[in-house]
C-alpha positions as CSV (number, residue, x, y, z in Angstrom):
1,M,172.7,147.3,50.2
2,L,175.5,148.3,52.5
3,V,178.5,145.9,53.1
4,Q,179.2,146.0,56.8
5,E,182.4,144.7,58.4
6,R,182.2,142.3,61.3
7,N,184.6,142.2,64.2
8,G,186.8,144.8,62.5
9,T,187.7,142.6,59.5
10,A,188.3,144.9,56.6
11,G,190.3,142.3,54.6
12,L,189.8,141.1,51.2
13,D,186.1,140.2,51.6
14,F,185.1,143.9,51.5
15,E,187.4,144.7,48.5
16,E,186.1,141.5,46.7
17,A,182.5,142.5,47.3
18,V,183.1,146.0,45.8
19,E,185.0,144.5,42.8
20,R,182.2,141.9,42.2
21,Q,179.6,144.7,42.3
22,I,181.6,146.8,39.8
23,R,182.0,143.8,37.5
24,Q,178.4,143.0,37.7
25,R,177.1,146.6,37.1
26,T,179.5,147.3,34.3
27,W,179.2,143.9,32.5
28,D,182.9,143.3,33.3
29,R,183.9,146.2,31.0
30,V,186.4,147.9,33.4
31,H,189.7,146.4,32.4
32,Q,192.6,145.8,34.9
33,L,190.2,146.5,37.7
34,Q,191.8,146.9,41.1
35,V,190.0,147.8,44.4
36,E,191.9,148.7,47.4
37,R,190.9,150.0,50.8
38,Q,193.2,152.7,52.1
39,G,192.3,153.7,55.6
40,D,188.8,155.2,55.6
41,R,188.5,155.4,51.8
42,I,188.2,153.0,48.8
43,V,190.4,153.4,45.8
44,V,189.3,152.0,42.4
45,R,191.7,151.8,39.5
46,G,191.3,150.5,35.9
47,Y,190.4,151.3,32.3
48,S,187.0,151.9,30.8
49,P,185.9,152.0,27.2
50,S,183.5,154.9,27.9
51,Y,182.5,157.5,30.4
52,Y,179.2,155.7,30.8
53,V,180.9,152.6,32.0
54,K,183.0,154.7,34.4
55,Q,179.9,156.2,35.8
56,L,178.3,152.8,36.3
57,A,181.4,151.8,38.2
58,L,181.1,154.8,40.5
59,L,177.4,154.0,41.1
60,A,178.3,150.4,41.9
61,V,180.8,151.5,44.5
62,Q,178.4,154.1,46.0
63,E,175.8,151.4,46.5
64,L,178.1,149.4,48.8
65,C,180.1,152.3,50.4
66,E,177.5,154.9,51.2
67,A,179.5,156.8,53.8
68,M,183.0,156.0,52.6
69,P,185.0,158.4,50.4
70,V,185.8,157.0,47.0
71,V,188.8,157.7,44.8
72,L,187.9,156.7,41.3
73,D,191.0,156.4,39.2
74,I,189.5,154.8,36.1
75,E,190.9,156.1,32.8
76,V,188.6,156.2,29.8
77,A,190.2,154.4,26.7
78,G,189.0,154.7,23.1
79,G,187.6,151.2,22.8
80,S,190.8,149.3,23.8
81,D,192.3,148.2,27.1
82,R,194.8,151.0,27.0
83,P,194.2,154.7,27.5
84,L,194.3,157.0,24.6
85,V,197.6,158.6,23.9
86,A,198.0,161.8,21.9
87,H,200.5,161.3,19.1
88,S,202.3,164.2,17.5
89,R,202.6,164.4,13.8
90,D,206.1,164.9,12.4
């Protein structure tokens, strides 16, 4: 399925459709999900509990945006909503 724009309207409908597709395909496991269209590309940001969920998000975007470049800025976190941070031992 390819989301097509009508009458040059690239507004929120397109971004909302991509976000909805990601939420559906990942079972809403991408936290702080943001989808933004920047020119001819789509940028997806958020946090994922695993690389598998990140891959599902990419596949969801590709289903809707076949010919559009995708910037996938999803950080993989270790089971929480925040990315892992390396702590030094004193």
